[in-house]
Structures are given as structure tokens and as C-alpha cells.
N, CA, C and O atoms as a GROMACS GRO file, in nm:
protein
  456
    1MET      N    1   2.463   1.773  22.096
    1MET     CA    2   2.550   1.902  22.085
    1MET      C    3   2.710   1.884  22.152
    1MET      O    4   2.726   1.902  22.273
    2VAL      N    5   2.803   1.855  22.080
    2VAL     CA    6   2.940   1.854  22.142
    2VAL      C    7   3.003   2.006  22.073
    2VAL      O    8   3.011   2.062  21.963
    3ILE      N    9   3.045   2.030  22.229
    3ILE     CA   10   3.133   2.206  22.243
    3ILE      C   11   3.260   2.174  22.214
    3ILE      O   12   3.354   2.143  22.288
    4PRO      N   13   3.245   2.190  22.049
    4PRO     CA   14   3.436   2.197  22.013
    4PRO      C   15   3.567   2.247  22.126
    4PRO      O   16   3.585   2.359  22.174
    5LEU      N   17   3.635   2.140  22.145
    5LEU     CA   18   3.766   2.211  22.221
    5LEU      C   19   3.847   2.287  22.139
    5LEU      O   20   3.899   2.228  22.045
    6ILE      N   21   3.871   2.412  22.155
    6ILE     CA   22   3.951   2.551  22.092
    6ILE      C   23   4.061   2.594  22.205
    6ILE      O   24   4.040   2.673  22.297
    7GLU      N   25   4.167   2.532  22.181
    7GLU     CA   26   4.294   2.567  22.280
    7GLU      C   27   4.434   2.631  22.173
    7GLU      O   28   4.528   2.689  22.228
    8THR      N   29   4.434   2.615  22.049
    8THR     CA   30   4.515   2.643  21.955
    8THR      C   31   4.462   2.697  21.838
    8THR      O   32   4.345   2.686  21.802
    9VAL      N   33   4.584   2.776  21.755
    9VAL     CA   34   4.539   2.869  21.628
    9VAL      C   35   4.476   2.755  21.496
    9VAL      O   36   4.418   2.801  21.398
   10GLY      N   37   4.498   2.610  21.514
   10GLY     CA   38   4.465   2.532  21.477
   10GLY      C   39   4.291   2.543  21.458
   10GLY      O   40   4.215   2.564  21.363
   11ASP      N   41   4.271   2.511  21.632
   11ASP     CA   42   4.166   2.434  21.638
   11ASP      C   43   4.040   2.532  21.580
   11ASP      O   44   3.929   2.500  21.537
   12VAL      N   45   4.121   2.696  21.600
   12VAL     CA   46   4.064   2.846  21.554
   12VAL      C   47   4.020   2.816  21.374
   12VAL      O   48   3.924   2.856  21.308
   13LEU      N   49   4.080   2.770  21.355
   13LEU     CA   50   4.109   2.734  21.212
   13LEU      C   51   3.973   2.675  21.135
   13LEU      O   52   3.895   2.719  21.051
   14GLN      N   53   3.988   2.550  21.212
   14GLN     CA   54   3.901   2.455  21.153
   14GLN      C   55   3.792   2.501  21.218
   14GLN      O   56   3.698   2.527  21.143
   15ASN      N   57   3.765   2.527  21.371
   15ASN     CA   58   3.608   2.572  21.416
   15ASN      C   59   3.599   2.683  21.337
   15ASN      O   60   3.495   2.659  21.276
   16SER      N   61   3.651   2.823  21.284
   16SER     CA   62   3.572   2.916  21.230
   16SER      C   63   3.508   2.859  21.102
   16SER      O   64   3.390   2.879  21.072
   17HIS      N   65   3.577   2.801  21.046
   17HIS     CA   66   3.507   2.725  20.896
   17HIS      C   67   3.374   2.729  20.925
   17HIS      O   68   3.287   2.810  20.895
   18GLU      N   69   3.370   2.564  21.028
   18GLU     CA   70   3.235   2.530  21.033
   18GLU      C   71   3.124   2.656  21.094
   18GLU      O   72   3.008   2.660  21.054
   19LEU      N   73   3.172   2.743  21.183
   19LEU     CA   74   3.093   2.851  21.252
   19LEU      C   75   2.999   2.933  21.140
   19LEU      O   76   2.882   2.968  21.150
   20ASP      N   77   3.102   2.953  21.020
   20ASP     CA   78   3.108   3.073  20.951
   20ASP      C   79   2.988   3.018  20.868
   20ASP      O   80   2.887   3.088  20.857
   21GLU      N   81   2.996   2.873  20.797
   21GLU     CA   82   2.911   2.800  20.759
   21GLU      C   83   2.770   2.809  20.794
   21GLU      O   84   2.679   2.850  20.722
   22SER      N   85   2.760   2.757  20.943
   22SER     CA   86   2.667   2.772  21.001
   22SER      C   87   2.547   2.879  21.052
   22SER      O   88   2.424   2.868  21.060
   23LEU      N   89   2.647   2.998  21.086
   23LEU     CA   90   2.563   3.100  21.067
   23LEU      C   91   2.529   3.171  20.933
   23LEU      O   92   2.463   3.273  20.953
   24THR      N   93   2.557   3.141  20.790
   24THR     CA   94   2.563   3.180  20.677
   24THR      C   95   2.418   3.146  20.662
   24THR      O   96   2.326   3.224  20.642
   25GLN      N   97   2.414   2.988  20.677
   25GLN     CA   98   2.289   2.916  20.678
   25GLN      C   99   2.161   2.938  20.744
   25GLN      O  100   2.054   2.922  20.685
   26LEU      N  101   2.171   2.986  20.909
   26LEU     CA  102   2.141   3.070  20.952
   26LEU      C  103   2.047   3.189  20.914
   26LEU      O  104   1.925   3.192  20.933
   27ILE      N  105   2.134   3.299  20.848
   27ILE     CA  106   2.089   3.422  20.803
   27ILE      C  107   2.014   3.398  20.636
   27ILE      O  108   1.942   3.483  20.582
   28VAL      N  109   2.042   3.295  20.589
   28VAL     CA  110   1.964   3.256  20.488
   28VAL      C  111   1.825   3.216  20.510
   28VAL      O  112   1.727   3.265  20.454
   29THR      N  113   1.825   3.092  20.626
   29THR     CA  114   1.681   3.025  20.644
   29THR      C  115   1.596   3.189  20.707
   29THR      O  116   1.490   3.230  20.660
   30THR      N  117   1.664   3.247  20.802
   30THR     CA  118   1.592   3.368  20.871
   30THR      C  119   1.511   3.487  20.762
   30THR      O  120   1.410   3.556  20.775
   31GLY      N  121   1.578   3.476  20.688
   31GLY     CA  122   1.558   3.579  20.548
   31GLY      C  123   1.470   3.498  20.474
   31GLY      O  124   1.384   3.566  20.418
   32ASP      N  125   1.462   3.387  20.458
   32ASP     CA  126   1.352   3.333  20.396
   32ASP      C  127   1.216   3.312  20.438
   32ASP      O  128   1.114   3.288  20.373
   33LEU      N  129   1.240   3.328  20.575
   33LEU     CA  130   1.092   3.304  20.690
   33LEU      C  131   1.048   3.436  20.694
   33LEU      O  132   0.952   3.456  20.768
   34GLY      N  133   1.086   3.516  20.643
   34GLY     CA  134   1.059   3.649  20.628
   34GLY      C  135   1.134   3.767  20.762
   34GLY      O  136   1.103   3.885  20.779
   35TRP      N  137   1.237   3.685  20.839
   35TRP     CA  138   1.266   3.757  20.963
   35TRP      C  139   1.404   3.856  20.928
   35TRP      O  140   1.510   3.843  20.989
   36PHE      N  141   1.378   3.968  20.806
   36PHE     CA  142   1.473   4.030  20.797
   36PHE      C  143   1.543   4.102  20.890
   36PHE      O  144   1.666   4.114  20.888
   37LYS      N  145   1.483   4.144  20.958
   37LYS     CA  146   1.571   4.206  21.054
   37LYS      C  147   1.649   4.119  21.148
   37LYS      O  148   1.755   4.173  21.179
   38THR      N  149   1.628   4.000  21.204
   38THR     CA  150   1.716   3.889  21.273
   38THR      C  151   1.808   3.832  21.207
   38THR      O  152   1.901   3.764  21.250
   39SER      N  153   1.767   3.880  21.027
   39SER     CA  154   1.894   3.833  20.967
   39SER      C  155   1.984   3.901  20.935
   39SER      O  156   2.095   3.877  20.887
   40GLU      N  157   1.940   3.975  20.958
   40GLU     CA  158   2.064   4.115  20.948
   40GLU      C  159   2.127   4.149  21.047
   40GLU      O  160   2.240   4.199  21.041
   41GLN      N  161   2.045   4.121  21.184
   41GLN     CA  162   2.166   4.075  21.336
   41GLN      C  163   2.256   3.987  21.274
   41GLN      O  164   2.373   4.011  21.244
   42LEU      N  165   2.183   3.868  21.253
   42LEU     CA  166   2.258   3.733  21.264
   42LEU      C  167   2.375   3.788  21.158
   42LEU      O  168   2.477   3.830  21.214
   43ARG      N  169   2.374   3.793  21.022
   43ARG     CA  170   2.438   3.860  20.938
   43ARG      C  171   2.569   3.950  21.007
   43ARG      O  172   2.682   3.903  20.992
   44ASP      N  173   2.550   4.097  21.092
   44ASP     CA  174   2.634   4.162  21.186
   44ASP      C  175   2.706   4.074  21.300
   44ASP      O  176   2.824   4.098  21.326
   45PHE      N  177   2.634   3.969  21.369
   45PHE     CA  178   2.714   3.931  21.450
   45PHE      C  179   2.801   3.799  21.430
   45PHE      O  180   2.863   3.721  21.503
   46ARG      N  181   2.771   3.815  21.279
   46ARG     CA  182   2.874   3.694  21.216
   46ARG      C  183   3.004   3.726  21.183
   46ARG      O  184   3.100   3.657  21.218
   47ILE      N  185   3.016   3.873  21.087
   47ILE     CA  186   3.129   3.909  21.083
   47ILE      C  187   3.189   3.965  21.223
   47ILE      O  188   3.304   3.923  21.239
   48VAL      N  189   3.145   4.043  21.324
   48VAL     CA  190   3.225   4.079  21.464
   48VAL      C  191   3.255   3.928  21.481
   48VAL      O  192   3.375   3.904  21.469
   49PHE      N  193   3.191   3.838  21.502
   49PHE     CA  194   3.224   3.726  21.598
   49PHE      C  195   3.326   3.669  21.533
   49PHE      O  196   3.428   3.648  21.599
   50LEU      N  197   3.323   3.627  21.381
   50LEU     CA  198   3.487   3.553  21.331
   50LEU      C  199   3.575   3.672  21.318
   50LEU      O  200   3.685   3.631  21.282
   51GLN      N  201   3.574   3.775  21.329
   51GLN     CA  202   3.667   3.883  21.369
   51GLN      C  203   3.744   3.869  21.464
   51GLN      O  204   3.866   3.871  21.477
   52GLN      N  205   3.640   3.851  21.546
   52GLN     CA  206   3.710   3.820  21.711
   52GLN      C  207   3.754   3.737  21.705
   52GLN      O  208   3.863   3.739  21.764
   53MET      N  209   3.716   3.585  21.632
   53MET     CA  210   3.751   3.511  21.666
   53MET      C  211   3.933   3.488  21.643
   53MET      O  212   4.028   3.440  21.705
   54GLN      N  213   3.895   3.583  21.458
   54GLN     CA  214   4.077   3.569  21.437
   54GLN      C  215   4.145   3.628  21.531
   54GLN      O  216   4.242   3.572  21.583
   55THR      N  217   4.101   3.758  21.568
   55THR     CA  218   4.201   3.834  21.669
   55THR      C  219   4.248   3.758  21.769
   55THR      O  220   4.361   3.712  21.760
   56THR      N  221   4.151   3.728  21.899
   56THR     CA  222   4.196   3.657  22.018
   56THR      C  223   4.276   3.515  21.952
   56THR      O  224   4.360   3.470  22.030
   57SER      N  225   4.268   3.462  21.862
   57SER     CA  226   4.310   3.330  21.830
   57SER      C  227   4.510   3.370  21.812
   57SER      O  228   4.597   3.299  21.864
   58THR      N  229   4.532   3.467  21.746
   58THR     CA  230   4.694   3.518  21.748
   58THR      C  231   4.727   3.517  21.909
   58THR      O  232   4.847   3.539  21.926
   59ARG      N  233   4.649   3.496  22.043
   59ARG     CA  234   4.717   3.466  22.097
   59ARG      C  235   4.741   3.323  22.213
   59ARG      O  236   4.784   3.300  22.325
   60LEU      N  237   4.679   3.253  22.094
   60LEU     CA  238   4.656   3.074  22.151
   60LEU      C  239   4.807   3.027  22.102
   60LEU      O  240   4.882   3.122  22.079
   61PRO      N  241   4.847   2.932  22.088
   61PRO     CA  242   5.006   2.821  22.145
   61PRO      C  243   4.929   2.768  21.987
   61PRO      O  244   4.817   2.798  21.947
   62THR      N  245   5.011   2.701  21.936
   62THR     CA  246   5.023   2.644  21.873
   62THR      C  247   5.033   2.514  21.890
   62THR      O  248   5.098   2.488  21.992
   63ALA      N  249   4.977   2.369  21.801
   63ALA     CA  250   5.007   2.230  21.844
   63ALA      C  251   5.078   2.196  21.763
   63ALA      O  252   5.070   2.252  21.653
   64ARG      N  253   5.211   2.054  21.793
   64ARG     CA  254   5.227   1.975  21.679
   64ARG      C  255   5.186   1.832  21.703
   64ARG      O  256   5.115   1.786  21.792
   65THR      N  257   5.238   1.783  21.619
   65THR     CA  258   5.163   1.624  21.593
   65THR      C  259   5.327   1.555  21.599
   65THR      O  260   5.421   1.585  21.525
   66VAL      N  261   5.326   1.445  21.723
   66VAL     CA  262   5.474   1.403  21.725
   66VAL      C  263   5.424   1.247  21.713
   66VAL      O  264   5.306   1.215  21.726
   67LYS      N  265   5.522   1.163  21.688
   67LYS     CA  266   5.470   1.010  21.650
   67LYS      C  267   5.547   0.932  21.718
   67LYS      O  268   5.666   0.926  21.688
   68LEU      N  269   5.493   0.853  21.832
   68LEU     CA  270   5.550   0.794  21.936
   68LEU      C  271   5.617   0.625  21.861
   68LEU      O  272   5.554   0.542  21.795
   69MET      N  273   5.739   0.623  21.898
   69MET     CA  274   5.819   0.502  21.846
   69MET      C  275   5.778   0.393  21.925
   69MET      O  276   5.762   0.283  21.872
   70ASP      N  277   5.758   0.410  22.044
   70ASP     CA  278   5.750   0.313  22.144
   70ASP      C  279   5.609   0.310  22.246
   70ASP      O  280   5.531   0.405  22.257
   71THR      N  281   5.598   0.202  22.303
   71THR     CA  282   5.453   0.202  22.398
   71THR      C  283   5.522   0.294  22.540
   71THR      O  284   5.621   0.244  22.593
   72GLU      N  285   5.472   0.412  22.592
   72GLU     CA  286   5.537   0.452  22.692
   72GLU      C  287   5.400   0.569  22.753
   72GLU      O  288   5.287   0.596  22.712
   73PRO      N  289   5.471   0.607  22.851
   73PRO     CA  290   5.316   0.642  22.994
   73PRO      C  291   5.313   0.852  22.920
   73PRO      O  292   5.396   0.940  22.899
   74ALA      N  293   5.209   0.840  22.912
   74ALA     CA  294   5.183   1.002  22.867
   74ALA      C  295   5.265   1.081  22.948
   74ALA      O  296   5.295   1.181  22.884
   75LEU      N  297   5.316   1.080  23.065
   75LEU     CA  298   5.405   1.173  23.145
   75LEU      C  299   5.504   1.216  23.046
   75LEU      O  300   5.533   1.322  22.991
   76VAL      N  301   5.557   1.060  23.043
   76VAL     CA  302   5.721   1.052  22.993
   76VAL      C  303   5.677   1.170  22.832
   76VAL      O  304   5.721   1.285  22.835
   77THR      N  305   5.618   1.139  22.747
   77THR     CA  306   5.607   1.215  22.604
   77THR      C  307   5.616   1.315  22.662
   77THR      O  308   5.731   1.353  22.684
   78LEU      N  309   5.482   1.416  22.720
   78LEU     CA  310   5.461   1.548  22.744
   78LEU      C  311   5.590   1.583  22.748
   78LEU      O  312   5.645   1.652  22.663
   79TYR      N  313   5.686   1.497  22.924
   79TYR     CA  314   5.818   1.582  22.981
   79TYR      C  315   5.910   1.602  22.878
   79TYR      O  316   5.990   1.694  22.887
   80ARG      N  317   5.910   1.502  22.748
   80ARG     CA  318   6.013   1.450  22.685
   80ARG      C  319   5.987   1.616  22.542
   80ARG      O  320   6.080   1.678  22.490
   81GLU      N  321   5.860   1.636  22.525
   81GLU     CA  322   5.800   1.732  22.422
   81GLU      C  323   5.799   1.867  22.478
   81GLU      O  324   5.814   1.963  22.403
   82THR      N  325   5.780   1.882  22.614
   82THR     CA  326   5.788   1.989  22.667
   82THR      C  327   5.841   2.051  22.812
   82THR      O  328   5.808   2.153  22.872
   83GLN      N  329   5.937   1.945  22.843
   83GLN     CA  330   6.020   1.993  22.968
   83GLN      C  331   5.923   2.029  23.070
   83GLN      O  332   5.953   2.131  23.133
   84SER      N  333   5.805   1.967  23.104
   84SER     CA  334   5.694   2.025  23.207
   84SER      C  335   5.568   1.887  23.154
   84SER      O  336   5.534   1.854  23.040
   85VAL      N  337   5.527   1.839  23.274
   85VAL     CA  338   5.392   1.756  23.259
   85VAL      C  339   5.273   1.832  23.356
   85VAL      O  340   5.181   1.775  23.416
   86ALA      N  341   5.307   1.996  23.352
   86ALA     CA  342   5.170   2.093  23.422
   86ALA      C  343   5.068   2.051  23.322
   86ALA      O  344   4.964   2.036  23.386
   87GLN      N  345   5.050   2.027  23.213
   87GLN     CA  346   4.928   2.002  23.129
   87GLN      C  347   4.918   1.919  23.085
   87GLN      O  348   4.917   1.905  22.963
   88ILE      N  349   4.902   1.811  23.188
   88ILE     CA  350   4.917   1.656  23.190
   88ILE      C  351   4.734   1.640  23.130
   88ILE      O  352   4.683   1.592  23.028
   89ASP      N  353   4.696   1.688  23.216
   89ASP     CA  354   4.539   1.660  23.190
   89ASP      C  355   4.445   1.712  23.099
   89ASP      O  356   4.327   1.677  23.090
   90ARG      N  357   4.520   1.821  23.013
   90ARG     CA  358   4.492   1.866  22.913
   90ARG      C  359   4.526   1.741  22.782
   90ARG      O  360   4.451   1.691  22.698
   91PHE      N  361   4.689   1.720  22.814
   91PHE     CA  362   4.714   1.633  22.678
   91PHE      C  363   4.613   1.511  22.683
   91PHE      O  364   4.529   1.486  22.596
   92ILE      N  365   4.631   1.458  22.770
   92ILE     CA  366   4.545   1.320  22.792
   92ILE      C  367   4.396   1.354  22.702
   92ILE      O  368   4.368   1.295  22.598
   93ARG      N  369   4.282   1.496  22.784
   93ARG     CA  370   4.216   1.443  22.727
   93ARG      C  371   4.182   1.526  22.577
   93ARG      O  372   4.063   1.538  22.546
   94ARG      N  373   4.303   1.588  22.476
   94ARG     CA  374   4.297   1.610  22.379
   94ARG      C  375   4.337   1.519  22.318
   94ARG      O  376   4.284   1.524  22.207
   95ASN      N  377   4.394   1.445  22.324
   95ASN     CA  378   4.445   1.317  22.254
   95ASN      C  379   4.344   1.223  22.258
   95ASN      O  380   4.324   1.151  22.160
   96GLY      N  381   4.289   1.215  22.343
   96GLY     CA  382   4.143   1.066  22.386
   96GLY      C  383   4.242   0.963  22.429
   96GLY      O  384   4.221   0.852  22.378
   97ILE      N  385   4.349   0.970  22.511
   97ILE     CA  386   4.414   0.874  22.588
   97ILE      C  387   4.335   0.801  22.676
   97ILE      O  388   4.299   0.858  22.778
   98ARG      N  389   4.294   0.666  22.652
   98ARG     CA  390   4.235   0.577  22.755
   98ARG      C  391   4.318   0.556  22.888
   98ARG      O  392   4.290   0.586  23.004
   99HIS      N  393   4.418   0.500  22.840
   99HIS     CA  394   4.504   0.429  22.956
   99HIS      C  395   4.615   0.514  22.980
   99HIS      O  396   4.713   0.444  22.953
  100PRO      N  397   4.661   0.650  23.024
  100PRO     CA  398   4.751   0.740  23.050
  100PRO      C  399   4.898   0.627  23.058
  100PRO      O  400   4.986   0.638  22.972
  101ALA      N  401   4.906   0.549  23.141
  101ALA     CA  402   5.032   0.494  23.174
  101ALA      C  403   5.082   0.435  23.063
  101ALA      O  404   5.204   0.446  23.052
  102PHE      N  405   5.018   0.365  22.963
  102PHE     CA  406   5.047   0.267  22.795
  102PHE      C  407   4.998   0.348  22.690
  102PHE      O  408   4.899   0.312  22.625
  103VAL      N  409   5.070   0.476  22.662
  103VAL     CA  410   5.021   0.527  22.524
  103VAL      C  411   5.110   0.436  22.409
  103VAL      O  412   5.232   0.438  22.413
  104THR      N  413   5.046   0.365  22.321
  104THR     CA  414   5.084   0.305  22.225
  104THR      C  415   5.150   0.345  22.111
  104THR      O  416   5.129   0.430  22.024
  105GLY      N  417   5.247   0.248  22.136
  105GLY     CA  418   5.376   0.346  22.000
  105GLY      C  419   5.328   0.320  21.825
  105GLY      O  420   5.259   0.238  21.764
  106ALA      N  421   5.391   0.414  21.799
  106ALA     CA  422   5.321   0.403  21.663
  106ALA      C  423   5.215   0.505  21.642
  106ALA      O  424   5.172   0.544  21.534
  107LEU      N  425   5.188   0.532  21.729
  107LEU     CA  426   5.049   0.697  21.777
  107LEU      C  427   5.076   0.781  21.706
  107LEU      O  428   5.193   0.768  21.668
  108SER      N  429   5.033   0.856  21.670
  108SER     CA  430   5.044   1.050  21.659
  108SER      C  431   4.985   1.118  21.775
  108SER      O  432   4.865   1.098  21.793
  109VAL      N  433   5.040   1.185  21.847
  109VAL     CA  434   4.933   1.296  21.954
  109VAL      C  435   4.987   1.421  21.970
  109VAL      O  436   5.109   1.436  21.978
  110GLU      N  437   4.909   1.516  21.976
  110GLU     CA  438   4.968   1.643  21.926
  110GLU      C  439   4.989   1.679  22.098
  110GLU      O  440   4.945   1.625  22.199
  111VAL      N  441   5.102   1.829  22.071
  111VAL     CA  442   5.139   1.843  22.190
  111VAL      C  443   5.122   1.983  22.164
  111VAL      O  444   5.143   2.030  22.053
  112ILE      N  445   5.078   2.063  22.280
  112ILE     CA  446   5.063   2.248  22.277
  112ILE      C  447   5.149   2.274  22.359
  112ILE      O  448   5.163   2.230  22.473
  113GLY      N  449   5.219   2.362  22.292
  113GLY     CA  450   5.341   2.438  22.342
  113GLY      C  451   5.475   2.374  22.343
  113GLY      O  452   5.504   2.280  22.269
  114GLY      N  453   5.570   2.439  22.444
  114GLY     CA  454   5.675   2.365  22.416
  114GLY      C  455   5.802   2.349  22.329
  114GLY      O  456   5.875   2.251  22.343
   0.00000   0.00000   0.00000
């Protein structure tokens, strides 16, 4: 099982839909098994959890996509877009950059904040 990376408002929107579908399916399955109390508890949890996700997401930064024109180091890209390199590890992880010294031109990367 892969734990989703939730760092931006867009991540919340994408993952909340998937979680909503999964929880809804669990509610139906537990109801079909006759576990009505569990099904009701899951229903209540789903409502509260999704509302909390939406409320919390308002405090998260947004991400934007940047298309690189030339091959360059990840540090250069991040600094140009945010004027900081403090989040370089997050930038590399988020974009799945294999070799941070050579980020291929014509590649689109996500930059958080800045």
C-alpha cells in the first residue's frame, strides 16, 4: 500500500475523492454483511473525515507546474521559481527526480509555493 503524498490543495482534492469512494464502498460492504452498527459508524466517520480534510486543506500551499526549457540542476530550478532552496528534498521527492544535478529539459515539474 502506497501512502499518498498530501502537501497541497490539489493533493487533497485528488485524494479526498479516492478516499470518499473507498469509504463508501466499505459502508456498503459492512451493511451487506449485516454489520449495521459498524456501517453507521463508518458513515459518520466518512462525513467528519472528509469535512476535516477540506477545512485543513485551506491552510496548505498550492502547487504549480513549470516546464523546463533546458537541462539544469534541481537547485537552479527551485531557486528560480521560489527564491529559496530550503525545500529541495521535498522538490526532488515530489517530482521523482532521479539525479538532481541533471533535470532534463522539456520536463514538467511541480513547484510548491513561491
